[in-house]
LOGUVEX-609668 format. One record per residue: residue in three letters; x, y, z of N, C-alpha, C in turn. Coordinates in steps of 0.2 Angstrom, whole numbers, padded with zeros to 4 digits, always signed. Example, Ala and Ser with C-alpha at 12.3 -4.5 7.8 and 13.67 -1.06 7.14 Angstrom:
% residues 2
ala+0066-0028+0039+0062-0022+0039+0066-0016+0039ser+0064-0011+0035+0068-0005+0036+0064+0000+0039
***
This chain:
% residues 385
met+0121+0161-0233+0115+0160-0230+0115+0164-0223ser+0110+0166-0222+0109+0171-0216+0109+0167-0209tyr+0111+0170-0204+0112+0167-0197+0105+0164-0195lys+0099+0168-0197+0093+0165-0195+0091+0159-0199met+0093+0158-0205+0092+0152-0209+0096+0147-0207lys+0102+0148-0205+0106+0142-0202+0103+0140-0196thr+0101+0144-0192+0098+0142-0185+0092+0138-0186leu+0088+0140-0191+0081+0137-0193+0083+0129-0195ile+0088+0129-0199+0090+0122-0202+0092+0118-0197ala+0097+0121-0193+0100+0117-0187+0094+0114-0182thr+0090+0119-0181+0084+0117-0176+0080+0111-0179thr+0079+0112-0185+0075+0107-0189+0078+0100-0189leu+0085+0100-0190+0088+0094-0190+0088+0091-0184val+0089+0095-0178+0089+0092-0172+0082+0089-0170gly+0077+0093-0172+0070+0090-0171+0069+0084-0174trp+0071+0083-0181+0071+0077-0184+0075+0071-0181ser+0081+0073-0178+0085+0068-0175+0081+0066-0169met+0078+0070-0165+0075+0068-0159+0069+0064-0160val+0065+0065-0166+0060+0061-0168+0062+0054-0169gly+0068+0054-0173+0071+0047-0175+0072+0043-0169ile+0075+0047-0164+0077+0043-0157+0071+0041-0154ala+0066+0045-0153+0060+0044-0150+0056+0038-0153ala+0057+0037-0160+0054+0032-0164+0057+0025-0163glu+0063+0025-0161+0067+0019-0160+0063+0014-0156pro+0062+0007-0159+0059+0002-0155+0062+0000-0148ile+0059-0002-0144+0061-0005-0137+0062-0012-0139lys+0069-0014-0139+0070-0021-0140+0070-0025-0134ile+0066-0031-0134+0066-0036-0129+0068-0043-0131gly+0072-0046-0128+0075-0052-0130+0070-0058-0128val+0069-0063-0132+0065-0069-0131+0069-0075-0132ser+0071-0078-0126+0075-0084-0127+0072-0090-0124gly+0072-0095-0128+0068-0101-0126+0069-0107-0132pro+0068-0113-0130+0068-0119-0134+0063-0119-0140leu+0065-0117-0146+0060-0117-0151+0060-0124-0155thr+0065-0128-0154+0065-0135-0157+0067-0140-0152gly+0066-0146-0153+0067-0152-0149+0062-0153-0144gly+0063-0157-0139+0058-0160-0134+0055-0154-0130ser+0058-0149-0129+0056-0143-0125+0052-0138-0129ala+0051-0139-0135+0048-0134-0140+0041-0132-0138pro+0037-0137-0136+0030-0135-0134+0030-0129-0129met+0035-0129-0124+0036-0124-0119+0038-0117-0123gly+0044-0118-0126+0047-0112-0129+0043-0109-0135val+0039-0113-0139+0035-0110-0144+0029-0106-0141ser+0026-0110-0137+0020-0107-0133+0022-0101-0130met+0027-0101-0126+0029-0095-0123+0030-0089-0128arg+0034-0090-0133+0036-0085-0138+0029-0082-0141asp+0025-0087-0143+0019-0085-0146+0014-0081-0141gly+0014-0082-0135+0011-0078-0130+0014-0071-0129val+0020-0071-0129+0024-0065-0129+0022-0060-0135lys+0022-0064-0141+0020-0060-0147+0013-0057-0147leu+0008-0061-0144+0001-0058-0143+0001-0052-0139ala+0005-0052-0133+0005-0046-0129+0009-0040-0132val+0014-0041-0136+0017-0036-0139+0013-0033-0144ala+0009-0037-0148+0005-0034-0153-0001-0030-0150glu-0003-0032-0145-0009-0028-0141-0006-0022-0139ile+0000-0022-0136+0003-0016-0133+0005-0011-0138asn+0007-0013-0144+0009-0009-0149+0003-0006-0153ala-0002-0010-0153-0008-0007-0156-0011-0001-0152lys-0009-0001-0146-0012+0005-0141-0007+0010-0140gly-0002+0010-0145+0003+0015-0144+0010+0014-0142gly+0011+0007-0139+0017+0005-0137+0019+0007-0130val+0025+0008-0128+0027+0010-0121+0032+0016-0122leu+0030+0021-0118+0034+0027-0118+0034+0030-0125gly+0029+0029-0129+0028+0032-0136+0032+0028-0141arg+0035+0022-0139+0039+0018-0143+0036+0011-0144gln+0037+0008-0150+0034+0001-0151+0039-0004-0148leu+0036-0009-0145+0040-0015-0143+0042-0019-0149gln+0049-0021-0149+0051-0026-0154+0054-0032-0150ile+0052-0038-0152+0055-0044-0149+0061-0046-0153val+0066-0049-0150+0072-0052-0154+0072-0059-0151glu+0069-0064-0155+0069-0070-0153+0075-0075-0155arg+0077-0079-0150+0082-0084-0152+0080-0091-0149asp+0082-0096-0153+0081-0103-0151+0087-0105-0146asp+0086-0106-0140+0092-0108-0136+0093-0116-0136glu+0088-0119-0139+0089-0127-0141+0089-0131-0134ala+0087-0128-0128+0087-0131-0122+0094-0133-0120lys+0099-0130-0123+0106-0131-0122+0109-0126-0118asn+0113-0127-0112+0116-0122-0108+0121-0118-0112glu+0125-0121-0116+0130-0118-0120+0127-0113-0125arg+0122-0115-0128+0118-0111-0133+0115-0105-0130gly+0112-0106-0124+0109-0101-0120+0114-0095-0118val+0120-0097-0117+0125-0093-0115+0127-0088-0121gln+0127-0092-0127+0129-0088-0133+0123-0083-0135val+0117-0085-0134+0111-0081-0135+0111-0075-0131ala+0112-0076-0124+0113-0070-0120+0118-0065-0122gln+0124-0067-0123+0129-0063-0125+0127-0059-0132glu+0124-0062-0136+0122-0059-0143+0116-0054-0141leu+0111-0056-0137+0106-0051-0136+0108-0045-0132ile+0113-0046-0128+0116-0040-0124+0120-0036-0128asn+0125-0039-0131+0130-0035-0134+0129-0033-0142lys+0125-0037-0145+0124-0035-0152+0117-0032-0153glu+0112-0035-0150+0105-0033-0151+0104-0027-0146arg+0107-0026-0141+0106-0021-0136+0099-0021-0133val+0097-0027-0131+0090-0027-0128+0090-0024-0121val+0084-0021-0119+0084-0018-0113+0081-0023-0108ala+0079-0029-0110+0076-0034-0105+0076-0040-0109thr+0075-0046-0106+0074-0052-0109+0069-0056-0105val+0064-0060-0109+0060-0064-0106+0061-0071-0109gly+0059-0076-0105+0060-0083-0107+0063-0087-0102tyr+0067-0092-0105+0070-0097-0102+0065-0102-0099ala+0064-0108-0103+0060-0113-0101+0063-0118-0097asn+0070-0119-0098+0074-0124-0095+0078-0121-0089thr+0078-0124-0083+0081-0122-0078+0089-0121-0079gly+0092-0126-0082+0099-0127-0083+0101-0121-0087val+0097-0119-0092+0099-0114-0097+0099-0107-0093ala+0094-0106-0089+0093-0100-0085+0099-0099-0081ile+0101-0104-0077+0106-0104-0072+0113-0102-0076ala+0114-0105-0082+0120-0104-0085+0120-0097-0089ser+0115-0094-0091+0114-0089-0095+0113-0082-0092gln+0109-0082-0086+0107-0076-0084+0112-0072-0080arg+0117-0075-0079+0123-0071-0075+0125-0065-0080phe+0125-0066-0086+0127-0060-0091+0122-0054-0090tyr+0116-0056-0089+0111-0050-0088+0112-0047-0082gln+0114-0051-0077+0115-0048-0070+0121-0043-0070thr+0126-0045-0074+0132-0041-0074+0131-0035-0078ala+0127-0035-0083+0125-0030-0088+0119-0025-0085lys+0117-0027-0079+0111-0024-0076+0105-0023-0080ile+0103-0029-0083+0097-0029-0088+0092-0034-0085pro+0086-0032-0084+0081-0037-0081+0080-0043-0085val+0079-0048-0082+0076-0055-0085+0070-0057-0081met+0065-0058-0085+0059-0061-0083+0058-0068-0085asn+0060-0073-0080+0059-0080-0081+0051-0081-0081asn+0049-0083-0087+0042-0085-0087+0040-0092-0088val+0045-0097-0088+0043-0104-0088+0048-0108-0084ala+0054-0107-0084+0059-0111-0079+0057-0110-0072thr+0057-0116-0069+0054-0116-0062+0059-0118-0056gly+0065-0120-0058+0070-0122-0053+0070-0117-0047ser+0070-0119-0041+0070-0115-0035+0076-0110-0035ile+0081-0112-0038+0087-0108-0038+0087-0102-0042val+0083-0102-0047+0083-0097-0053+0083-0090-0051thr+0079-0088-0046+0079-0081-0044+0084-0080-0038lys+0087-0085-0036+0092-0084-0030+0099-0085-0031gln+0101-0084-0038+0108-0084-0039+0112-0078-0037phe+0108-0072-0037+0111-0066-0036+0108-0062-0030val+0108-0065-0024+0105-0062-0018+0110-0060-0013ala+0108-0056-0008+0112-0054-0002+0115-0060+0001pro+0121-0059+0005+0124-0053+0005+0129-0052-0001glu+0130-0057-0005+0135-0056-0010+0133-0050-0015phe+0127-0050-0017+0124-0045-0022+0119-0041-0018thr+0119-0034-0019+0115-0030-0017+0108-0029-0021glu+0109-0030-0027+0103-0029-0032+0103-0036-0036asn+0097-0038-0037+0095-0044-0041+0091-0042-0047tyr+0093-0044-0053+0090-0042-0059+0086-0048-0062ile+0085-0053-0058+0082-0059-0061+0075-0060-0057phe+0070-0060-0061+0063-0060-0059+0059-0066-0062arg+0053-0068-0059+0050-0074-0062+0042-0073-0061asn+0039-0075-0066+0031-0076-0065+0029-0083-0067ala+0032-0088-0064+0031-0095-0065+0031-0098-0058ala+0027-0103-0057+0027-0106-0050+0034-0110-0049asn+0038-0108-0044+0044-0111-0043+0043-0118-0040asp+0049-0122-0040+0048-0129-0038+0047-0130-0031thr+0049-0126-0027+0048-0126-0020+0040-0126-0019leu+0037-0122-0022+0029-0121-0022+0026-0128-0025gln+0029-0130-0031+0026-0135-0034+0027-0142-0030ser+0033-0143-0028+0034-0149-0024+0029-0150-0018ala+0028-0144-0015+0023-0144-0009+0016-0147-0012met+0014-0144-0017+0008-0146-0020+0008-0154-0022ile+0013-0156-0025+0013-0163-0027+0013-0167-0021val+0017-0166-0016+0017-0170-0010+0010-0170-0006asp+0007-0164-0006+0001-0163-0003-0005-0168-0007glu-0004-0168-0013-0009-0172-0018-0008-0179-0016ala-0001-0181-0015+0000-0188-0014-0001-0191-0007ile+0002-0187-0002+0002-0189+0005-0004-0187+0009val-0007-0181+0007-0012-0178+0011-0019-0180+0008lys-0020-0179+0002-0026-0180-0002-0027-0188-0002his-0022-0191-0005-0023-0198-0007-0021-0203-0001lys-0018-0200+0004-0015-0204+0010-0010-0210+0008phe-0006-0208+0002-0001-0213+0001+0004-0213+0006thr+0007-0219+0007+0013-0219+0012+0019-0221+0008lys+0019-0224+0002+0024-0226-0002+0024-0223-0009val+0029-0219-0010+0029-0216-0017+0036-0217-0019ala+0037-0217-0026+0043-0217-0029+0044-0210-0033ile+0050-0208-0034+0052-0202-0038+0055-0204-0044leu+0053-0202-0050+0057-0203-0056+0058-0196-0059ala+0064-0194-0060+0066-0188-0062+0072-0188-0068asp+0071-0184-0072+0077-0184-0078+0083-0181-0075ser+0088-0182-0079+0095-0181-0077+0097-0173-0077thr+0093-0169-0080+0095-0162-0081+0095-0158-0074asn+0097-0152-0075+0097-0148-0069+0089-0147-0066tyr+0085-0147-0071+0078-0146-0069+0075-0152-0065gly+0077-0158-0068+0074-0164-0065+0078-0166-0058gln+0084-0165-0058+0088-0166-0051+0086-0161-0046leu+0086-0155-0048+0084-0150-0043+0077-0151-0040gly+0072-0153-0045+0066-0154-0043+0065-0160-0038arg+0069-0165-0040+0069-0171-0036+0072-0169-0029glu+0077-0165-0028+0079-0163-0021+0073-0159-0018asp+0069-0155-0021+0064-0152-0018+0059-0157-0016leu+0057-0162-0020+0052-0167-0018+0055-0171-0012glu+0061-0173-0012+0063-0177-0006+0063-0173+0000arg+0065-0166+0000+0065-0162+0006+0058-0161+0008thr+0053-0160+0004+0046-0159+0006+0043-0166+0009leu+0045-0171+0006+0043-0178+0009+0045-0179+0015ser+0052-0177+0016+0055-0178+0023+0052-0174+0028ala+0050-0168+0027+0046-0164+0031+0040-0167+0034lys+0037-0172+0030+0031-0175+0032+0032-0182+0034gly+0039-0184+0035+0041-0190+0038+0041-0196+0033ile+0041-0194+0027+0040-0199+0021+0047-0200+0018lys+0050-0206+0017+0055-0207+0013+0053-0211+0006pro+0055-0209+0000+0053-0212-0006+0055-0219-0006val+0051-0224-0008+0053-0231-0008+0058-0232-0014ala+0058-0228-0019+0063-0228-0024+0064-0221-0027val+0070-0220-0029+0072-0214-0032+0076-0216-0039glu+0073-0214-0045+0076-0217-0051+0077-0211-0056lys+0082-0211-0060+0084-0206-0064+0083-0209-0072phe+0082-0204-0076+0082-0206-0083+0085-0200-0087asn+0087-0201-0093+0090-0196-0098+0085-0194-0103ile+0086-0188-0105+0082-0185-0111+0083-0190-0117lys+0077-0191-0120+0077-0195-0126+0077-0203-0124asp+0077-0205-0118+0076-0212-0116+0069-0214-0118val+0069-0220-0121+0062-0223-0123+0060-0229-0119asp+0064-0231-0115+0062-0237-0111+0063-0236-0103met+0057-0235-0100+0058-0234-0093+0057-0241-0089thr+0057-0246-0092+0055-0253-0088+0059-0254-0082ala+0066-0253-0082+0070-0254-0076+0068-0250-0071gln+0067-0243-0072+0065-0239-0066+0058-0240-0064leu+0054-0242-0068+0047-0243-0066+0047-0250-0062leu+0051-0255-0064+0051-0261-0060+0053-0260-0053lys+0058-0256-0052+0061-0255-0046+0056-0251-0041ala+0052-0247-0044+0047-0243-0041+0041-0248-0039lys+0039-0252-0044+0034-0257-0043+0036-0262-0037gln+0042-0265-0038+0044-0270-0033+0045-0267-0026ala+0046-0260-0025+0047-0257-0019+0040-0256-0016gly+0034-0257-0020+0028-0256-0017+0025-0249-0018ala+0028-0245-0023+0026-0238-0024+0018-0238-0025gln+0015-0233-0022+0007-0232-0023+0006-0227-0028ala+0012-0223-0029+0011-0217-0034+0018-0216-0037ile+0018-0213-0043+0025-0211-0046+0025-0203-0046leu+0030-0200-0043+0030-0193-0043+0036-0191-0048thr+0034-0187-0053+0039-0186-0058+0041-0178-0059tyr+0048-0178-0061+0051-0172-0063+0054-0173-0070gly+0051-0171-0075+0054-0171-0082+0050-0167-0087ile+0051-0169-0093+0047-0165-0098+0043-0170-0103gly+0039-0168-0107+0034-0171-0110+0035-0178-0113pro+0040-0179-0118+0042-0185-0121+0044-0191-0116glu+0048-0189-0112+0050-0194-0107+0045-0196-0102leu+0041-0191-0100+0035-0192-0095+0030-0197-0099ala+0029-0196-0105+0025-0201-0109+0027-0208-0109gln+0034-0209-0109+0037-0215-0109+0036-0219-0102ile+0035-0215-0097+0033-0217-0090+0026-0220-0090ala+0022-0216-0093+0015-0218-0093+0014-0224-0098asn+0017-0224-0103+0017-0230-0108+0020-0236-0105gly+0026-0235-0101+0029-0241-0098+0025-0244-0093met+0021-0240-0089+0017-0243-0084+0011-0248-0088glu+0009-0245-0093+0004-0249-0097+0007-0256-0099lys+0013-0256-0102+0016-0262-0104+0017-0267-0098leu+0019-0264-0092+0020-0269-0087+0013-0271-0084gly+0008-0268-0086+0001-0269-0083+0001-0267-0076trp+0004-0261-0075+0004-0259-0068+0002-0251-0068lys-0004-0250-0065-0006-0243-0066-0007-0240-0059val-0003-0235-0057-0003-0231-0051-0003-0224-0053pro-0006-0219-0049-0006-0212-0051+0001-0209-0053met+0001-0205-0058+0007-0201-0059+0005-0194-0057ile+0009-0191-0052+0008-0185-0050+0015-0181-0050gly+0015-0176-0054+0021-0173-0056+0021-0165-0056ser+0027-0162-0059+0027-0155-0060+0023-0153-0066trp+0022-0147-0067+0017-0144-0072+0018-0146-0079thr+0024-0149-0080+0026-0151-0087+0022-0157-0089leu+0018-0161-0085+0014-0166-0087+0008-0163-0091ser+0007-0156-0092+0002-0153-0096+0005-0152-0103met+0011-0154-0104+0014-0152-0111+0010-0156-0116gly+0009-0153-0122+0006-0157-0128+0009-0163-0130asn+0016-0163-0129+0019-0169-0131+0019-0175-0126phe+0017-0173-0120+0015-0179-0115+0008-0181-0117leu+0004-0177-0118-0003-0179-0119-0004-0183-0125asp+0000-0181-0131-0001-0184-0137+0003-0191-0137asn+0009-0191-0134+0013-0197-0134+0010-0202-0129ala+0007-0200-0124+0004-0205-0119-0003-0207-0121gly-0006-0203-0124-0013-0205-0126-0017-0206-0120lys-0021-0212-0120-0026-0214-0115-0022-0216-0108asn-0015-0218-0109-0011-0220-0104-0009-0214-0099gly-0010-0208-0102-0009-0202-0098-0015-0199-0094asn-0021-0202-0095-0027-0200-0092-0026-0201-0084gly-0028-0196-0081-0027-0196-0073-0021-0193-0070ala-0016-0192-0074-0010-0188-0072-0012-0181-0069thr-0009-0180-0063-0011-0173-0061-0004-0169-0059met-0005-0162-0060+0000-0158-0059-0002-0151-0058pro+0003-0147-0054+0001-0140-0053+0001-0136-0059gln-0004-0131-0060-0005-0127-0066-0007-0120-0064thr-0003-0115-0067-0005-0108-0066-0011-0106-0070phe-0011-0110-0076-0016-0108-0081-0018-0114-0085ile-0025-0115-0085-0028-0121-0089-0032-0118-0095gln-0031-0121-0100-0035-0118-0106-0042-0119-0105asp-0045-0114-0101-0052-0114-0100-0054-0107-0100pro-0059-0105-0104-0061-0098-0104-0066-0096-0098asn-0063-0097-0092-0068-0096-0086-0068-0089-0084thr-0064-0084-0087-0065-0077-0086-0064-0073-0093pro-0067-0067-0093-0067-0064-0099-0060-0063-0102lys-0055-0061-0098-0048-0060-0100-0045-0067-0103arg-0046-0072-0099-0044-0079-0102-0047-0081-0108lys-0054-0080-0109-0057-0081-0115-0055-0077-0121ala-0053-0071-0120-0050-0067-0125-0043-0069-0127phe-0039-0071-0122-0033-0073-0124-0033-0080-0127ile-0037-0085-0125-0037-0091-0129-0040-0090-0136glu-0045-0086-0137-0047-0085-0144-0042-0082-0148ala-0039-0077-0145-0034-0073-0149-0028-0078-0151tyr-0026-0082-0146-0021-0087-0148-0023-0092-0153gln-0029-0095-0153-0031-0099-0157-0032-0096-0164lys-0035-0090-0165-0036-0087-0171-0029-0085-0174thr-0024-0082-0170-0018-0080-0173-0014-0086-0176tyr-0014-0091-0172-0009-0097-0173-0013-0103-0177lys-0019-0102-0178-0023-0107-0181-0023-0114-0178ile-0024-0115-0172-0023-0121-0168-0029-0121-0163asp-0031-0127-0161-0036-0128-0156-0033-0128-0149arg-0029-0133-0148-0026-0134-0141-0019-0130-0141ile-0018-0126-0136-0011-0123-0135-0006-0128-0133pro+0000-0129-0137+0004-0134-0135+0006-0134-0127ser+0007-0128-0125+0009-0128-0117+0005-0121-0115pro-0001-0122-0113-0005-0116-0110-0002-0112-0105val+0002-0116-0100+0005-0112-0095+0010-0108-0097ser+0014-0110-0102+0020-0106-0105+0017-0100-0109ala+0012-0101-0113+0009-0096-0117+0006-0090-0112ala+0003-0092-0107+0000-0087-0102+0005-0083-0099gln+0010-0087-0096+0015-0084-0092+0020-0079-0097gly+0021-0082-0103+0024-0077-0108+0021-0071-0109tyr+0014-0071-0110+0010-0066-0111+0010-0061-0106asp+0009-0063-0100+0009-0059-0094+0016-0056-0092ser+0022-0059-0094+0028-0057-0093+0029-0050-0096ile+0027-0049-0102+0027-0043-0106+0024-0038-0103tyr+0018-0039-0101+0014-0034-0098+0017-0031-0091leu+0020-0036-0087+0024-0034-0081+0030-0029-0083leu+0033-0031-0088+0039-0027-0090+0037-0020-0093ala+0031-0020-0097+0029-0014-0099+0026-0009-0094ala+0023-0012-0089+0021-0008-0083+0027-0005-0079ala+0032-0009-0079+0038-0006-0075+0042-0001-0079met+0042-0002-0086+0045+0004-0090+0041+0010-0090lys+0034+0009-0090+0030+0015-0090+0031+0019-0083gln+0031+0015-0078+0032+0018-0071+0039+0021-0070ala+0044+0018-0073+0051+0021-0073+0052+0027-0077gly+0048+0027-0082+0048+0033-0087+0054+0032-0092thr+0057+0026-0092+0063+0024-0095+0064+0017-0096thr+0069+0015-0101+0071+0008-0101+0077+0006-0098asp+0080+0011-0094+0086+0010-0091+0085+0004-0086gly+0090-0001-0086+0089-0007-0082+0088-0006-0075pro+0093-0002-0071+0092-0002-0064+0085+0002-0062lys+0083+0006-0066+0077+0010-0065+0071+0005-0066val+0071+0001-0071+0066-0004-0073+0066-0009-0067arg+0071-0011-0065+0072-0016-0059+0068-0013-0053glu+0070-0007-0051+0067-0003-0046+0059-0003-0046ala+0057-0002-0052+0050-0001-0054+0047-0008-0053leu+0050-0013-0055+0047-0020-0054+0046-0022-0047glu+0051-0020-0043+0051-0021-0036+0046-0017-0032asn+0043-0012-0035+0038-0008-0032+0033-0005-0037leu+0030-0010-0040+0024-0008-0045+0018-0005-0042thr+0016+0001-0044+0011+0004-0040+0004+0003-0044glu+0004+0001-0050-0002-0001-0053-0003-0008-0054lys-0009-0011-0053-0011-0018-0054-0010-0019-0062val-0007-0025-0063-0007-0028-0070-0011-0034-0071asp-0016-0033-0075-0021-0037-0077-0019-0043-0082gly-0017-0049-0079-0014-0054-0083-0019-0059-0084val-0017-0065-0088-0022-0070-0089-0021-0076-0083val-0015-0076-0080-0014-0080-0075-0017-0077-0069met-0017-0071-0067-0020-0068-0062-0019-0060-0063thr-0022-0056-0058-0020-0049-0058-0015-0048-0053tyr-0009-0045-0056-0003-0044-0052-0004-0038-0048asn-0004-0038-0041-0004-0033-0037+0002-0033-0032lys+0007-0028-0034+0013-0028-0031+0017-0035-0030pro+0018-0038-0036+0020-0045-0036+0027-0046-0034phe+0031-0041-0034+0038-0041-0032+0040-0036-0027thr+0045-0038-0023+0048-0033-0018+0056-0034-0019his+0060-0030-0016+0067-0030-0017+0070-0037-0015asp+0067-0040-0010+0070-0046-0008+0066-0053-0010asp+0060-0051-0014+0056-0057-0017+0054-0056-0024his+0057-0059-0028+0057-0059-0035+0052-0064-0038glu+0048-0067-0034+0043-0072-0036+0036-0069-0037ala+0033-0069-0043+0027-0066-0043+0021-0071-0041ile+0022-0078-0042+0017-0083-0041+0018-0086-0034lys+0013-0085-0030+0013-0087-0023+0009-0093-0022ala+0009-0096-0016+0005-0101-0014-0002-0099-0015gly-0007-0103-0017-0014-0102-0018-0015-0100-0025val-0010-0098-0029-0012-0096-0036-0012-0102-0040pro-0008-0107-0040-0008-0113-0044-0014-0117-0042val-0017-0121-0047-0022-0126-0045-0019-0133-0048met-0022-0138-0046-0020-0145-0048-0024-0146-0055gly-0021-0148-0060-0024-0150-0066-0024-0157-0067glu-0028-0160-0072-0028-0167-0073-0028-0168-0080ala-0024-0173-0083-0025-0175-0090-0031-0179-0091lys-0035-0177-0096-0041-0181-0098-0042-0180-0106asp-0041-0186-0109-0042-0187-0116-0039-0181-0120gly-0032-0180-0119-0028-0175-0123-0029-0168-0121his-0032-0167-0115-0033-0160-0113-0031-0160-0105ile-0030-0154-0103-0030-0153-0096-0036-0150-0093val-0039-0153-0088-0045-0150-0084-0043-0149-0077leu-0047-0145-0074-0046-0144-0067-0047-0151-0063ser-0043-0153-0059-0043-0159-0055-0048-0158-0049lys-0052-0163-0048-0057-0163-0043-0055-0166-0037
***
């Protein structure tokens, strides 16, 4: 075989090899609770992510490559979340992960991404500590980002609703025993204290509890004018139903999870009037939101999104990561992190248009003024008046 022929074959093989490398998909992990009481959050988030990935891939992908999600059910369990993180990093070789619906799972799991220098976009978990685990002076770089309304922001809205808007002076707090519930309770107590208010009762309940009579009686006997909540859908419904059984109806004002489908369905009419902060309500009030809602309904053949907030934030999280990869010109973790901290192009999401959402020292995309108060009304969430 001639030297020229050998050279031609070698060049061709290299070319084919480079095409193969270029065609490799960009793997992005999706970690969330796809089963159990938290499933409305996890499934809605994942399905929002899948919509965004499909749209981006239909337009050519990112950096000439298709996005590929690698989804795992973390079951809302800290230990399972840790296993998933290690699998996605070491076996699947993801370049980023989106998800975490549960604060405790996020806190337990995301340290592995921090060590591996792989960005995480928290798109549901709201515990205030989530983006502050790896900050200065101990850490010079932080790989944990969020596009959900953190609990510091939400607790301020909840307290304003109760104390400023409704002029209540006696409130009770009912929070579940998870990291999410107890960290949220701490945020509420801190925010109330700043306004000179001490809750008349602070009660705890566990996941899967079905009788809130004891906690509600203590709140009632203490003269509570409103119940402030931190929990998830099934147990929040038990609070609403428990008040009905006692013949005691006071407003429920709580974190965004009062919008979960399994609260609305299990509480029924007893949930009407509950109010909560929302970054997204299933209302086609902009062309972008209309298109998103219709695409979700058509793709998944449902009318009401189980957790509209989770779906919208999941969708937006992919567009934020895609913009960072495009700007960085690579999927390299440190460079994607740097791009996220200095995004030069606006990202048109369904929650909002993101204009420089992050900086080196601020990894929270959602700021005060973005969330609104929603209200439960006959199985749906509407804008609170």
